[in-house]
N, C-alpha and C positions, 0 to 999 in steps of 0.2 A: 221367239215364236216364228214359225215358218209361214210365209204368206204366199198366196197364189193370185194370179190375175186371170179371170175368166172373161174372154171376149165373146160376145154373142152378136150374131146378125139376125135380126128379126124383121118380118114384113111389117110395114107401117100399121096395118090393122091390128097387130098383136102388141104393139108398143105400150099402150097405156096399161093393159092388163099385166104385162111383164114388169113394168116399172112399179106398179102397185104391189106385186109380189115381193120385189126387192126391197121396197120401203118397209114392208111388214116383217122382214127377217130379223130374228133376234141378234143381238150383238151390235157392234159398231162397224157395219159394212159400209164401205165407201164405193160409190159407183158414179160413172158419167154416162151420158147418152148424147148421141149426135146423129143427124141425118147423114147418110152416105149412099154411095152407089156400089152395088155388089156385082162382080163380074164372074163369069165361069159357072153360073147356075144352069140347071137343066132348062133347055130352051122351051119345053112344053109347060114349064111353070111360070113363064113370063107372060104379061099381057101384051097386046099388039104393039103398043108404043115401046115397051121394054125390048121386045124382039127386034124392032127396027134399030133402036139405039145400042143394043148389045149389052145392056146393063139393067139391073133391077133397083128400084128404090128400096132402101132398107134403113133400119136404125141400128147403129152399132152401140153396144153397151159394154162397158168395161167395169168389172166388179173386182175389187180387192177384198180377199177374205182369208181367214185362217185355214191352213191346210186341213186341220182337224174337222172343219165344217163342210168339206167337199161332198161327202156322201149325202148329208142332209140337204144341201143345196141342190144337188142333182136329183134327189128324190122328189123335191118340191117342183122342180122344173119338169120332170117327166110326168108327174101327176097332172099338172095343169096345162102342159103344152105339147103333149104327144101328138105328132102329126101336124103341128102348126108351122113347120118349115124353119125351125130355129137351126142355125149353124153355129158351131162353137169351137174354140180352142182354149187351152189352158197353158199359161206360162208361169215360170217361177219368178217371184219378185225378189230381186237381189237386195234392194234397199228401198225403204219407204219411210216417210215421216212428214213432219210439218216444219217449214223454215220459220224459226222463231227469231 
């Protein structure tokens, strides 16, 4: 089975709703989340502190999922998060598993 890794950057205000969506997805989706700093975002989208620091507070979420589920995952994200400022990229997972 071919797997992909979706990396999402979301504003902190969107984090809980996005995590809730991912928890409700069918199948055995594995994901992580961590606080991070996002650089290179549009200056006008940053608050005053972020403008001074040159970085925005964000949550980075990485989701491992079956390539066959990509369309359904993106449909769900677009329905609930259009205009919410989510940034993303998708990479191929070469190998994944559990160390037993």
